[in-house]
KEMARLO-191046 format. One record per residue: x, y, z of N, C-alpha, C, O in turn; residue number from 1; residue in one letter. Coordinates in Angstrom, 2 decimals, always signed. Each point is the difference from the previous one (the first is absolute). Layout:
BEGIN
n_px->X, n_py->Y, n_pz->Z, ca_px->X, ca_py->Y, ca_pz->Z, c_px->X, c_py->Y, c_pz->Z, o_px->X, o_py->Y, o_pz->Z, n->NUM, res->A
...
END
This chain:
BEGIN
n_px->+8.66, n_py->+67.50, n_pz->-49.71, ca_px->+0.23, ca_py->-1.38, ca_pz->-0.25, c_px->+0.98, c_py->-0.57, c_pz->+1.02, o_px->-0.19, o_py->-1.11, o_pz->+0.49, n->1, res->X
n_px->+1.22, n_py->+1.84, n_pz->-0.17, ca_px->+0.99, ca_py->-0.46, ca_pz->+0.97, c_px->-0.66, c_py->-0.21, c_pz->+1.35, o_px->+0.28, o_py->-0.98, o_pz->+0.69, n->2, res->X
n_px->-1.16, n_py->+1.88, n_pz->-0.33, ca_px->-0.69, ca_py->-0.12, ca_pz->+1.28, c_px->-0.85, c_py->-1.28, c_pz->+0.01, o_px->-0.09, o_py->-0.69, o_pz->+1.01, n->3, res->X
n_px->-0.53, n_py->+0.41, n_pz->-2.15, ca_px->-0.84, ca_py->-1.18, ca_pz->-0.06, c_px->+0.84, c_py->-1.27, c_pz->+0.13, o_px->-0.42, o_py->-0.94, o_pz->+0.67, n->4, res->X
n_px->+1.60, n_py->+0.88, n_pz->-1.29, ca_px->+0.90, ca_py->-1.14, ca_pz->+0.08, c_px->+0.50, c_py->-0.16, c_pz->+1.42, o_px->+0.05, o_py->-1.11, o_pz->+0.53, n->5, res->X
n_px->+0.32, n_py->+2.24, n_pz->+0.10, ca_px->+0.48, ca_py->-0.05, ca_pz->+1.39, c_px->-1.12, c_py->-0.50, c_pz->+0.89, o_px->+0.24, o_py->-0.83, o_pz->+0.88, n->6, res->X
n_px->-1.42, n_py->+1.32, n_pz->-1.08, ca_px->-1.16, ca_py->-0.41, ca_pz->+0.81, c_px->-0.31, c_py->-1.48, c_pz->-0.24, o_px->-0.32, o_py->-0.72, o_pz->+0.95, n->7, res->X
n_px->+0.40, n_py->+0.25, n_pz->-2.18, ca_px->-0.26, ca_py->-1.40, ca_pz->-0.33, c_px->+1.04, c_py->-0.90, c_pz->+0.64, o_px->-0.34, o_py->-1.07, o_pz->+0.53, n->8, res->X
n_px->+1.62, n_py->+1.49, n_pz->-0.55, ca_px->+1.06, ca_py->-0.79, ca_pz->+0.65, c_px->-0.21, c_py->-0.04, c_pz->+1.50, o_px->+0.21, o_py->-1.04, o_pz->+0.63, n->9, res->X
n_px->-0.63, n_py->+2.15, n_pz->-0.05, ca_px->-0.26, ca_py->+0.04, ca_pz->+1.44, c_px->-1.15, c_py->-0.95, c_pz->+0.35, o_px->+0.07, o_py->-0.71, o_pz->+1.00, n->10, res->X
n_px->-1.11, n_py->+0.70, n_pz->-1.82, ca_px->-1.12, ca_py->-0.90, ca_pz->+0.23, c_px->+0.42, c_py->-1.46, c_pz->-0.15, o_px->-0.40, o_py->-0.86, o_pz->+0.79, n->11, res->X
n_px->+1.20, n_py->+0.58, n_pz->-1.80, ca_px->+0.49, ca_py->-1.37, ca_pz->-0.18, c_px->+0.88, c_py->-0.43, c_pz->+1.17, o_px->-0.08, o_py->-1.13, o_pz->+0.47, n->12, res->X
n_px->+0.92, n_py->+2.05, n_pz->+0.01, ca_px->+0.84, ca_py->-0.29, ca_pz->+1.16, c_px->-0.86, c_py->-0.27, c_pz->+1.22, o_px->+0.23, o_py->-0.97, o_pz->+0.74, n->13, res->X
n_px->-1.22, n_py->+1.82, n_pz->-0.52, ca_px->-0.91, ca_py->-0.21, ca_pz->+1.14, c_px->-0.74, c_py->-1.33, c_pz->-0.12, o_px->-0.20, o_py->-0.71, o_pz->+0.98, n->14, res->X
n_px->-0.20, n_py->+0.38, n_pz->-2.20, ca_px->-0.70, ca_py->-1.26, ca_pz->-0.23, c_px->+0.91, c_py->-1.19, c_pz->+0.31, o_px->-0.46, o_py->-0.97, o_pz->+0.60, n->15, res->X
n_px->+1.72, n_py->+1.03, n_pz->-0.99, ca_px->+0.96, ca_py->-1.07, ca_pz->+0.29, c_px->+0.20, c_py->-0.12, c_pz->+1.51, o_px->+0.03, o_py->-1.10, o_pz->+0.53, n->16, res->X
n_px->+0.10, n_py->+2.24, n_pz->+0.16, ca_px->+0.19, ca_py->-0.01, ca_pz->+1.45, c_px->-1.22, c_py->-0.61, c_pz->+0.68, o_px->+0.14, o_py->-0.85, o_pz->+0.88, n->17, res->X
n_px->-1.33, n_py->+1.26, n_pz->-1.29, ca_px->-1.23, ca_py->-0.54, ca_pz->+0.59, c_px->-0.12, c_py->-1.49, c_pz->-0.32, o_px->-0.40, o_py->-0.79, o_pz->+0.86, n->18, res->X
n_px->+0.74, n_py->+0.39, n_pz->-2.07, ca_px->-0.07, ca_py->-1.40, ca_pz->-0.39, c_px->+0.97, c_py->-0.84, c_pz->+0.84, o_px->-0.36, o_py->-1.09, o_pz->+0.46, n->19, res->X
n_px->+1.57, n_py->+1.59, n_pz->-0.25, ca_px->+0.99, ca_py->-0.70, ca_pz->+0.81, c_px->-0.49, c_py->-0.10, c_pz->+1.44, o_px->+0.07, o_py->-1.06, o_pz->+0.63, n->20, res->X
n_px->-0.59, n_py->+2.18, n_pz->-0.10, ca_px->-0.49, ca_py->+0.02, ca_pz->+1.38, c_px->-1.17, c_py->-0.98, c_pz->+0.15, o_px->-0.07, o_py->-0.72, o_pz->+0.99, n->21, res->X
n_px->-0.83, n_py->+0.67, n_pz->-1.97, ca_px->-1.13, ca_py->-0.92, ca_pz->+0.04, c_px->+0.49, c_py->-1.45, c_pz->+0.00, o_px->-0.53, o_py->-0.83, o_pz->+0.73, n->22, res->X
n_px->+1.52, n_py->+0.53, n_pz->-1.54, ca_px->+0.57, ca_py->-1.35, ca_pz->-0.03, c_px->+0.62, c_py->-0.38, c_pz->+1.32, o_px->-0.17, o_py->-1.13, o_pz->+0.47, n->23, res->X
n_px->+0.91, n_py->+2.07, n_pz->+0.15, ca_px->+0.63, ca_py->-0.28, ca_pz->+1.29, c_px->-1.05, c_py->-0.21, c_pz->+1.09, o_px->+0.12, o_py->-0.91, o_pz->+0.81, n->24, res->X
n_px->-1.15, n_py->+1.75, n_pz->-0.80, ca_px->-1.07, ca_py->-0.14, ca_pz->+1.00, c_px->-0.74, c_py->-1.32, c_pz->-0.20, o_px->-0.31, o_py->-0.70, o_pz->+0.97, n->25, res->X
n_px->+0.03, n_py->+0.36, n_pz->-2.21, ca_px->-0.69, ca_py->-1.26, ca_pz->-0.30, c_px->+0.85, c_py->-1.19, c_pz->+0.45, o_px->-0.53, o_py->-0.95, o_pz->+0.59, n->26, res->X
n_px->+1.82, n_py->+0.98, n_pz->-0.88, ca_px->+0.89, ca_py->-1.09, ca_pz->+0.41, c_px->+0.07, c_py->-0.10, c_pz->+1.52, o_px->-0.03, o_py->-1.09, o_pz->+0.56, n->27, res->X
n_px->+0.12, n_py->+2.25, n_pz->+0.09, ca_px->+0.06, ca_py->+0.01, ca_pz->+1.46, c_px->-1.30, c_py->-0.54, c_pz->+0.59, o_px->+0.02, o_py->-0.80, o_pz->+0.94, n->28, res->X
n_px->-1.14, n_py->+1.24, n_pz->-1.48, ca_px->-1.30, ca_py->-0.47, ca_pz->+0.47, c_px->-0.15, c_py->-1.50, c_pz->-0.23, o_px->-0.51, o_py->-0.72, o_pz->+0.86, n->29, res->X
n_px->+0.94, n_py->+0.25, n_pz->-2.02, ca_px->-0.06, ca_py->-1.43, ca_pz->-0.30, c_px->+0.82, c_py->-0.79, c_pz->+1.02, o_px->-0.43, o_py->-1.05, o_pz->+0.48, n->30, res->X
n_px->+1.61, n_py->+1.54, n_pz->-0.16, ca_px->+0.87, ca_py->-0.66, ca_pz->+0.97, c_px->-0.67, c_py->-0.07, c_pz->+1.37, o_px->+0.03, o_py->-1.04, o_pz->+0.66, n->31, res->X
n_px->-0.63, n_py->+2.15, n_pz->-0.23, ca_px->-0.67, ca_py->+0.03, ca_pz->+1.31, c_px->-1.18, c_py->-0.96, c_pz->+0.01, o_px->-0.20, o_py->-0.72, o_pz->+0.98, n->32, res->X
n_px->-0.58, n_py->+0.71, n_pz->-2.05, ca_px->-1.17, ca_py->-0.89, ca_pz->-0.06, c_px->+0.44, c_py->-1.46, c_pz->-0.02, o_px->-0.60, o_py->-0.83, o_pz->+0.68, n->33, res->X
n_px->+1.64, n_py->+0.51, n_pz->-1.43, ca_px->+0.50, ca_py->-1.38, ca_pz->-0.03, c_px->+0.49, c_py->-0.43, c_pz->+1.37, o_px->-0.24, o_py->-1.13, o_pz->+0.42, n->34, res->X
n_px->+0.92, n_py->+2.03, n_pz->+0.29, ca_px->+0.47, ca_py->-0.32, ca_pz->+1.35, c_px->-1.19, c_py->-0.21, c_pz->+0.94, o_px->+0.02, o_py->-0.92, o_pz->+0.82, n->35, res->X
n_px->-1.03, n_py->+1.77, n_pz->-0.93, ca_px->-1.20, ca_py->-0.14, ca_pz->+0.83, c_px->-0.71, c_py->-1.33, c_pz->-0.29, o_px->-0.42, o_py->-0.69, o_pz->+0.93, n->36, res->X
n_px->+0.30, n_py->+0.35, n_pz->-2.19, ca_px->-0.65, ca_py->-1.26, ca_pz->-0.37, c_px->+0.82, c_py->-1.18, c_pz->+0.52, o_px->-0.56, o_py->-0.95, o_pz->+0.54, n->37, res->X
n_px->+1.87, n_py->+1.01, n_pz->-0.70, ca_px->+0.85, ca_py->-1.09, ca_pz->+0.47, c_px->-0.12, c_py->-0.16, c_pz->+1.52, o_px->-0.06, o_py->-1.12, o_pz->+0.50, n->38, res->X
n_px->+0.03, n_py->+2.23, n_pz->+0.22, ca_px->-0.13, ca_py->-0.04, ca_pz->+1.45, c_px->-1.32, c_py->-0.64, c_pz->+0.40, o_px->-0.06, o_py->-0.84, o_pz->+0.90, n->39, res->X
n_px->-1.00, n_py->+1.23, n_pz->-1.57, ca_px->-1.31, ca_py->-0.57, ca_pz->+0.32, c_px->-0.09, c_py->-1.48, c_pz->-0.37, o_px->-0.62, o_py->-0.78, o_pz->+0.72, n->40, res->X
n_px->+1.24, n_py->+0.40, n_pz->-1.82, ca_px->+0.01, ca_py->-1.42, ca_pz->-0.39, c_px->+0.72, c_py->-0.82, c_pz->+1.05, o_px->-0.46, o_py->-1.08, o_pz->+0.38, n->41, res->X
n_px->+1.59, n_py->+1.57, n_pz->+0.10, ca_px->+0.75, ca_py->-0.71, ca_pz->+1.04, c_px->-0.84, c_py->-0.11, c_pz->+1.27, o_px->-0.03, o_py->-1.05, o_pz->+0.64, n->42, res->X
n_px->-0.66, n_py->+2.14, n_pz->-0.27, ca_px->-0.84, ca_py->-0.02, ca_pz->+1.19, c_px->-1.13, c_py->-1.02, c_pz->-0.14, o_px->-0.30, o_py->-0.74, o_pz->+0.94, n->43, res->X
n_px->-0.32, n_py->+0.71, n_pz->-2.10, ca_px->-1.10, ca_py->-0.95, ca_pz->-0.23, c_px->+0.53, c_py->-1.43, c_pz->-0.01, o_px->-0.64, o_py->-0.90, o_pz->+0.54, n->44, res->X
n_px->+1.79, n_py->+0.68, n_pz->-1.16, ca_px->+0.58, ca_py->-1.34, ca_pz->+0.00, c_px->+0.31, c_py->-0.46, c_pz->+1.42, o_px->-0.20, o_py->-1.16, o_pz->+0.34, n->45, res->X
n_px->+0.67, n_py->+2.08, n_pz->+0.49, ca_px->+0.29, ca_py->-0.34, ca_pz->+1.40, c_px->-1.28, c_py->-0.38, c_pz->+0.72, o_px->-0.04, o_py->-1.01, o_pz->+0.71, n->46, res->X
n_px->-1.01, n_py->+1.80, n_pz->-0.88, ca_px->-1.28, ca_py->-0.32, ca_pz->+0.63, c_px->-0.56, c_py->-1.32, c_pz->-0.50, o_px->-0.52, o_py->-0.80, o_pz->+0.77, n->47, res->X
n_px->+0.63, n_py->+0.58, n_pz->-2.06, ca_px->-0.49, ca_py->-1.25, ca_pz->-0.58, c_px->+0.79, c_py->-1.19, c_pz->+0.53, o_px->-0.58, o_py->-1.03, o_pz->+0.33, n->48, res->X
n_px->+1.88, n_py->+1.16, n_pz->-0.27, ca_px->+0.84, ca_py->-1.09, ca_pz->+0.53, c_px->-0.36, c_py->-0.30, c_pz->+1.45, o_px->-0.07, o_py->-1.16, o_pz->+0.41, n->49, res->X
n_px->-0.16, n_py->+2.21, n_pz->+0.37, ca_px->-0.38, ca_py->-0.18, ca_pz->+1.41, c_px->-1.35, c_py->-0.72, c_pz->+0.09, o_px->-0.16, o_py->-0.92, o_pz->+0.80, n->50, res->X
n_px->-0.79, n_py->+1.36, n_pz->-1.60, ca_px->-1.33, ca_py->-0.63, ca_pz->+0.03, c_px->+0.08, c_py->-1.46, c_pz->-0.43, o_px->-0.64, o_py->-0.86, o_pz->+0.61, n->51, res->X
n_px->+1.40, n_py->+0.59, n_pz->-1.64, ca_px->+0.14, ca_py->-1.39, ca_pz->-0.47, c_px->+0.69, c_py->-0.85, c_pz->+1.07, o_px->-0.39, o_py->-1.15, o_pz->+0.23, n->52, res->X
n_px->+1.39, n_py->+1.71, n_pz->+0.41, ca_px->+0.71, ca_py->-0.73, ca_pz->+1.05, c_px->-0.94, c_py->-0.31, c_pz->+1.17, o_px->+0.02, o_py->-1.11, o_pz->+0.54, n->53, res->X
n_px->-0.84, n_py->+2.09, n_pz->-0.15, ca_px->-0.95, ca_py->-0.22, ca_pz->+1.09, c_px->-1.03, c_py->-1.06, c_pz->-0.39, o_px->-0.36, o_py->-0.85, o_pz->+0.81, n->54, res->X
n_px->-0.11, n_py->+0.91, n_pz->-2.06, ca_px->-0.96, ca_py->-1.00, ca_pz->-0.46, c_px->+0.63, c_py->-1.38, c_pz->-0.02, o_px->-0.62, o_py->-0.99, o_pz->+0.40, n->55, res->X
n_px->+1.87, n_py->+0.91, n_pz->-0.86, ca_px->+0.70, ca_py->-1.28, ca_pz->-0.02, c_px->+0.20, c_py->-0.54, c_pz->+1.41, o_px->-0.15, o_py->-1.20, o_pz->+0.25, n->56, res->X
n_px->+0.50, n_py->+2.09, n_pz->+0.70, ca_px->+0.17, ca_py->-0.42, ca_pz->+1.38, c_px->-1.30, c_py->-0.55, c_pz->+0.57, o_px->+0.00, o_py->-1.03, o_pz->+0.68, n->57, res->X
n_px->-1.11, n_py->+1.71, n_pz->-0.96, ca_px->-1.30, ca_py->-0.47, ca_pz->+0.48, c_px->-0.35, c_py->-1.35, c_pz->-0.63, o_px->-0.49, o_py->-0.90, o_pz->+0.68, n->58, res->X
n_px->+0.75, n_py->+0.77, n_pz->-1.97, ca_px->-0.27, ca_py->-1.26, ca_pz->-0.70, c_px->+0.88, c_py->-1.12, c_pz->+0.55, o_px->-0.46, o_py->-1.12, o_pz->+0.20, n->59, res->X
n_px->+1.73, n_py->+1.42, n_pz->+0.05, ca_px->+0.92, ca_py->-1.00, ca_pz->+0.57, c_px->-0.46, c_py->-0.43, c_pz->+1.38, o_px->+0.07, o_py->-1.18, o_pz->+0.34, n->60, res->X
n_px->-0.55, n_py->+2.13, n_pz->+0.47, ca_px->-0.50, ca_py->-0.34, ca_pz->+1.33, c_px->-1.23, c_py->-0.89, c_pz->-0.10, o_px->-0.14, o_py->-0.97, o_pz->+0.75, n->61, res->X
n_px->-0.75, n_py->+1.29, n_pz->-1.68, ca_px->-1.21, ca_py->-0.81, ca_pz->-0.19, c_px->+0.37, c_py->-1.42, c_pz->-0.45, o_px->-0.55, o_py->-0.97, o_pz->+0.50, n->62, res->X
n_px->+1.48, n_py->+0.87, n_pz->-1.43, ca_px->+0.43, ca_py->-1.32, ca_pz->-0.49, c_px->+0.71, c_py->-0.77, c_pz->+1.12, o_px->-0.20, o_py->-1.21, o_pz->+0.15, n->63, res->X
n_px->+1.01, n_py->+1.90, n_pz->+0.64, ca_px->+0.69, ca_py->-0.66, ca_pz->+1.12, c_px->-1.02, c_py->-0.54, c_pz->+1.00, o_px->+0.18, o_py->-1.10, o_pz->+0.52, n->64, res->X
n_px->-1.24, n_py->+1.86, n_pz->-0.25, ca_px->-1.05, ca_py->-0.49, ca_pz->+0.90, c_px->-0.68, c_py->-1.24, c_pz->-0.58, o_px->-0.25, o_py->-0.96, o_pz->+0.72, n->65, res->X
n_px->-0.04, n_py->+0.99, n_pz->-2.01, ca_px->-0.63, ca_py->-1.16, ca_pz->-0.63, c_px->+0.92, c_py->-1.22, c_pz->+0.03, o_px->-0.45, o_py->-1.12, o_pz->+0.26, n->66, res->X
n_px->+1.72, n_py->+1.34, n_pz->-0.52, ca_px->+0.97, ca_py->-1.11, ca_pz->+0.03, c_px->+0.11, c_py->-0.55, c_pz->+1.42, o_px->+0.10, o_py->-1.22, o_pz->+0.19, n->67, res->X
n_px->-0.14, n_py->+2.10, n_pz->+0.80, ca_px->+0.06, ca_py->-0.44, ca_pz->+1.39, c_px->-1.21, c_py->-0.87, c_pz->+0.34, o_px->+0.13, o_py->-1.03, o_pz->+0.66, n->68, res->X
n_px->-1.31, n_py->+1.46, n_pz->-1.12, ca_px->-1.21, ca_py->-0.80, ca_pz->+0.25, c_px->+0.11, c_py->-1.36, c_pz->-0.68, o_px->-0.33, o_py->-1.02, o_pz->+0.60, n->69, res->X
n_px->+0.79, n_py->+1.01, n_pz->-1.84, ca_px->+0.15, ca_py->-1.27, ca_pz->-0.74, c_px->+1.04, c_py->-0.89, c_pz->+0.68, o_px->-0.20, o_py->-1.21, o_pz->+0.11, n->70, res->X
n_px->+1.31, n_py->+1.80, n_pz->+0.35, ca_px->+1.01, ca_py->-0.78, ca_pz->+0.72, c_px->-0.59, c_py->-0.64, c_pz->+1.25, o_px->+0.27, o_py->-1.16, o_pz->+0.31, n->71, res->X
n_px->-1.08, n_py->+1.92, n_pz->+0.41, ca_px->-0.65, ca_py->-0.54, ca_pz->+1.20, c_px->-0.91, c_py->-1.17, c_pz->-0.34, o_px->-0.01, o_py->-1.01, o_pz->+0.69, n->72, res->X
n_px->-0.76, n_py->+1.17, n_pz->-1.77, ca_px->-0.88, ca_py->-1.10, ca_pz->-0.43, c_px->+0.81, c_py->-1.22, c_pz->-0.41, o_px->-0.38, o_py->-1.13, o_pz->+0.31, n->73, res->X
n_px->+1.49, n_py->+1.35, n_pz->-1.01, ca_px->+0.85, ca_py->-1.13, ca_pz->-0.39, c_px->+0.58, c_py->-0.71, c_pz->+1.22, o_px->+0.07, o_py->-1.23, o_pz->+0.04, n->74, res->X
n_px->+0.34, n_py->+2.02, n_pz->+0.96, ca_px->+0.51, ca_py->-0.62, ca_pz->+1.24, c_px->-1.10, c_py->-0.82, c_pz->+0.67, o_px->+0.26, o_py->-1.11, o_pz->+0.47, n->75, res->X
n_px->-1.48, n_py->+1.64, n_pz->-0.43, ca_px->-1.11, ca_py->-0.74, ca_pz->+0.61, c_px->-0.25, c_py->-1.30, c_pz->-0.75, o_px->-0.23, o_py->-1.04, o_pz->+0.62, n->76, res->X
n_px->+0.27, n_py->+1.08, n_pz->-1.95, ca_px->-0.20, ca_py->-1.22, ca_pz->-0.79, c_px->+1.13, c_py->-1.00, c_pz->+0.22, o_px->-0.23, o_py->-1.20, o_pz->+0.07, n->77, res->X
n_px->+1.45, n_py->+1.70, n_pz->+0.04, ca_px->+1.14, ca_py->-0.89, ca_pz->+0.24, c_px->-0.13, c_py->-0.67, c_pz->+1.37, o_px->+0.27, o_py->-1.19, o_pz->+0.14, n->78, res->X
n_px->-0.69, n_py->+1.96, n_pz->+0.87, ca_px->-0.19, ca_py->-0.57, ca_pz->+1.33, c_px->-1.12, c_py->-1.03, c_pz->-0.03, o_px->+0.12, o_py->-1.08, o_pz->+0.59, n->79, res->X
n_px->-1.21, n_py->+1.40, n_pz->-1.28, ca_px->-1.12, ca_py->-0.94, ca_pz->-0.09, c_px->+0.43, c_py->-1.28, c_pz->-0.72, o_px->-0.39, o_py->-1.10, o_pz->+0.40, n->80, res->X
n_px->+1.17, n_py->+1.24, n_pz->-1.46, ca_px->+0.49, ca_py->-1.18, ca_pz->-0.73, c_px->+0.91, c_py->-0.84, c_pz->+0.88, o_px->-0.06, o_py->-1.23, o_pz->-0.02, n->81, res->X
n_px->+0.91, n_py->+1.89, n_pz->+0.78, ca_px->+0.90, ca_py->-0.74, ca_pz->+0.90, c_px->-0.80, c_py->-0.73, c_pz->+1.07, o_px->+0.31, o_py->-1.14, o_pz->+0.34, n->82, res->X
n_px->-1.33, n_py->+1.80, n_pz->+0.20, ca_px->-0.84, ca_py->-0.65, ca_pz->+1.01, c_px->-0.74, c_py->-1.20, c_pz->-0.61, o_px->-0.10, o_py->-1.05, o_pz->+0.63, n->83, res->X
n_px->-0.41, n_py->+1.23, n_pz->-1.85, ca_px->-0.71, ca_py->-1.11, ca_pz->-0.65, c_px->+0.95, c_py->-1.16, c_pz->-0.26, o_px->-0.38, o_py->-1.16, o_pz->+0.19, n->84, res->X
n_px->+1.60, n_py->+1.45, n_pz->-0.61, ca_px->+0.98, ca_py->-1.07, ca_pz->-0.24, c_px->+0.35, c_py->-0.70, c_pz->+1.31, o_px->+0.14, o_py->-1.22, o_pz->+0.03, n->85, res->X
n_px->+0.01, n_py->+1.98, n_pz->+1.04, ca_px->+0.32, ca_py->-0.61, ca_pz->+1.30, c_px->-1.15, c_py->-0.87, c_pz->+0.48, o_px->+0.22, o_py->-1.10, o_pz->+0.51, n->86, res->X
n_px->-1.44, n_py->+1.58, n_pz->-0.68, ca_px->-1.17, ca_py->-0.79, ca_pz->+0.39, c_px->-0.09, c_py->-1.27, c_pz->-0.83, o_px->-0.28, o_py->-1.08, o_pz->+0.52, n->87, res->X
n_px->+0.52, n_py->+1.22, n_pz->-1.82, ca_px->-0.01, ca_py->-1.17, ca_pz->-0.89, c_px->+1.05, c_py->-1.01, c_pz->+0.45, o_px->-0.27, o_py->-1.20, o_pz->+0.06, n->88, res->X
n_px->+1.47, n_py->+1.69, n_pz->+0.24, ca_px->+1.07, ca_py->-0.91, ca_pz->+0.41, c_px->-0.33, c_py->-0.69, c_pz->+1.32, o_px->+0.35, o_py->-1.16, o_pz->+0.21, n->89, res->X
n_px->-1.04, n_py->+1.89, n_pz->+0.70, ca_px->-0.37, ca_py->-0.62, ca_pz->+1.28, c_px->-1.11, c_py->-1.04, c_pz->-0.19, o_px->+0.01, o_py->-1.04, o_pz->+0.66, n->90, res->X
n_px->-0.94, n_py->+1.31, n_pz->-1.54, ca_px->-1.15, ca_py->-0.89, ca_pz->-0.17, c_px->+0.26, c_py->-1.13, c_pz->-1.00, o_px->-0.78, o_py->-0.95, o_pz->-0.06, n->91, res->X
n_px->+1.83, n_py->+1.04, n_pz->-0.71, ca_px->+0.27, ca_py->-0.99, ca_pz->-1.04, c_px->+0.15, c_py->-1.42, c_pz->+0.56, o_px->-0.55, o_py->-0.92, o_pz->-0.59, n->92, res->X
n_px->+1.26, n_py->+0.69, n_pz->+1.69, ca_px->+0.09, ca_py->-1.38, ca_pz->+0.50, c_px->-1.37, c_py->-0.59, c_pz->+0.35, o_px->-0.25, o_py->-1.18, o_pz->-0.25, n->93, res->X
n_px->-0.63, n_py->+2.00, n_pz->+0.82, ca_px->-1.33, ca_py->-0.51, ca_pz->+0.34, c_px->-0.80, c_py->-0.31, c_pz->-1.26, o_px->-0.72, o_py->-0.99, o_pz->-0.06, n->94, res->X
n_px->+0.85, n_py->+1.85, n_pz->-0.96, ca_px->-0.70, ca_py->-0.24, ca_pz->-1.27, c_px->+0.53, c_py->-1.26, c_pz->-0.66, o_px->-0.77, o_py->-0.80, o_pz->-0.54, n->95, res->X
n_px->+2.06, n_py->+0.62, n_pz->+0.57, ca_px->+0.59, ca_py->-1.21, ca_pz->-0.61, c_px->-0.43, c_py->-1.26, c_pz->+0.76, o_px->-0.29, o_py->-1.04, o_pz->-0.59, n->96, res->X
n_px->+0.26, n_py->+1.16, n_pz->+1.90, ca_px->-0.43, ca_py->-1.16, ca_pz->+0.79, c_px->-1.46, c_py->-0.34, c_pz->-0.31, o_px->-0.36, o_py->-1.17, o_pz->-0.12, n->97, res->X
n_px->-0.48, n_py->+2.21, n_pz->-0.02, ca_px->-1.40, ca_py->-0.25, ca_pz->-0.33, c_px->-0.12, c_py->-0.60, c_pz->-1.39, o_px->-0.82, o_py->-0.89, o_pz->-0.23, n->98, res->X
n_px->+1.64, n_py->+1.37, n_pz->-0.71, ca_px->+0.00, ca_py->-0.55, ca_pz->-1.35, c_px->+0.41, c_py->-1.46, c_pz->+0.01, o_px->-0.60, o_py->-0.83, o_pz->-0.68, n->99, res->X
n_px->+1.61, n_py->+0.50, n_pz->+1.45, ca_px->+0.45, ca_py->-1.39, ca_pz->+0.11, c_px->-1.10, c_py->-0.86, c_pz->+0.60, o_px->-0.20, o_py->-1.15, o_pz->-0.40, n->100, res->X
n_px->-0.51, n_py->+1.71, n_pz->+1.38, ca_px->-1.08, ca_py->-0.78, ca_pz->+0.63, c_px->-1.12, c_py->-0.26, c_pz->-1.00, o_px->-0.54, o_py->-1.10, o_pz->-0.04, n->101, res->X
n_px->+0.20, n_py->+2.11, n_pz->-0.76, ca_px->-1.05, ca_py->-0.18, ca_pz->-1.00, c_px->+0.44, c_py->-1.00, c_pz->-1.05, o_px->-0.78, o_py->-0.85, o_pz->-0.42, n->102, res->X
n_px->+2.00, n_py->+0.94, n_pz->+0.00, ca_px->+0.52, ca_py->-0.95, ca_pz->-1.00, c_px->+0.01, c_py->-1.42, c_pz->+0.56, o_px->-0.30, o_py->-0.97, o_pz->-0.70, n->103, res->X
n_px->+0.65, n_py->+0.87, n_pz->+1.96, ca_px->+0.03, ca_py->-1.33, ca_pz->+0.61, c_px->-1.41, c_py->-0.58, c_pz->+0.05, o_px->-0.19, o_py->-1.20, o_pz->-0.23, n->104, res->X
n_px->-0.79, n_py->+2.05, n_pz->+0.54, ca_px->-1.38, ca_py->-0.49, ca_pz->+0.04, c_px->-0.51, c_py->-0.37, c_pz->-1.39, o_px->-0.82, o_py->-0.90, o_pz->-0.16, n->105, res->X
n_px->+1.33, n_py->+1.62, n_pz->-0.85, ca_px->-0.42, ca_py->-0.28, ca_pz->-1.37, c_px->+0.78, c_py->-1.15, c_pz->-0.62, o_px->-0.31, o_py->-0.45, o_pz->-1.10, n->106, res->X
n_px->+1.30, n_py->-0.01, n_pz->+1.78, ca_px->+0.78, ca_py->-1.11, ca_pz->-0.50, c_px->+1.13, c_py->+0.42, c_pz->-0.91, o_px->+0.41, o_py->-0.78, o_pz->-0.86, n->107, res->X
n_px->+0.11, n_py->+1.96, n_pz->+1.02, ca_px->+1.13, ca_py->+0.48, ca_pz->-0.79, c_px->+1.19, c_py->+0.27, c_pz->+0.93, o_px->+0.43, o_py->+1.14, o_pz->+0.11, n->108, res->X
n_px->+0.09, n_py->-2.15, n_pz->+0.53, ca_px->+1.07, ca_py->+0.24, ca_pz->+0.98, c_px->+1.34, c_py->+0.38, c_pz->-0.62, o_px->+0.79, o_py->+0.68, o_pz->+0.66, n->109, res->X
n_px->-0.51, n_py->-1.08, n_pz->-1.86, ca_px->+1.32, ca_py->+0.25, ca_pz->-0.57, c_px->+0.11, c_py->+1.26, c_pz->-0.84, o_px->+1.02, o_py->+0.19, o_pz->-0.66, n->110, res->X
n_px->-2.01, n_py->+0.68, n_pz->+0.63, ca_px->+0.04, ca_py->+1.19, ca_pz->-0.83, c_px->+0.96, c_py->+1.01, c_pz->+0.61, o_px->-0.12, o_py->+0.34, o_pz->+1.17, n->111, res->X
n_px->+1.08, n_py->+0.15, n_pz->-1.97, ca_px->+0.99, ca_py->+0.95, ca_pz->+0.55, c_px->-0.67, c_py->+1.34, c_pz->+0.32, o_px->-0.91, o_py->+0.45, o_pz->-0.69, n->112, res->X
n_px->+1.39, n_py->+0.18, n_pz->+1.77, ca_px->-0.57, ca_py->+1.28, ca_pz->+0.43, c_px->+0.97, c_py->+1.16, c_pz->-0.20, o_px->-0.37, o_py->+1.15, o_pz->+0.22, n->113, res->X
n_px->+1.57, n_py->-1.43, n_pz->-0.63, ca_px->+0.97, ca_py->+1.09, ca_pz->-0.17, c_px->-0.30, c_py->+0.76, c_pz->-1.29, o_px->-0.39, o_py->-0.59, o_pz->-1.01, n->114, res->X
n_px->+0.59, n_py->+1.87, n_pz->+1.07, ca_px->-0.17, ca_py->+0.84, ca_pz->-1.17, c_px->-1.43, c_py->+0.48, c_pz->-0.22, o_px->-0.28, o_py->+0.70, o_pz->-0.97, n->115, res->X
n_px->-0.63, n_py->-1.07, n_pz->+1.86, ca_px->-1.38, ca_py->+0.45, ca_pz->-0.15, c_px->-0.16, c_py->+1.45, c_pz->+0.43, o_px->-0.74, o_py->+0.76, o_pz->-0.63, n->116, res->X
n_px->+1.40, n_py->-0.38, n_pz->+1.67, ca_px->-0.16, ca_py->+1.36, ca_pz->+0.53, c_px->+1.31, c_py->+0.66, c_pz->+0.14, o_px->+0.06, o_py->+1.16, o_pz->+0.43, n->117, res->X
END
């Protein structure tokens, strides 16, 4: 009986040692896996950030080109409007004189011409 008790205690001791060792190995393995996962997550985030930045740069360049084209068109319209206004201002005295001549022929000599154009 004593031998059986001694043998049972030895087995229980061995079981505790193996259980402790298994817990330590599991904790160590968990730590290594968590570190590996964290490292890979950081690497993927870096790649993703780089890709997003490159896409944003390309999109910004495309938008800048479109804005440049629109600015050019606006400048062309502004120049055309200025030319039209200058032409109108140059031709206005002749138009007013012709209007006065038509009014005079129609018998409306006193009709005011200011504020028409």
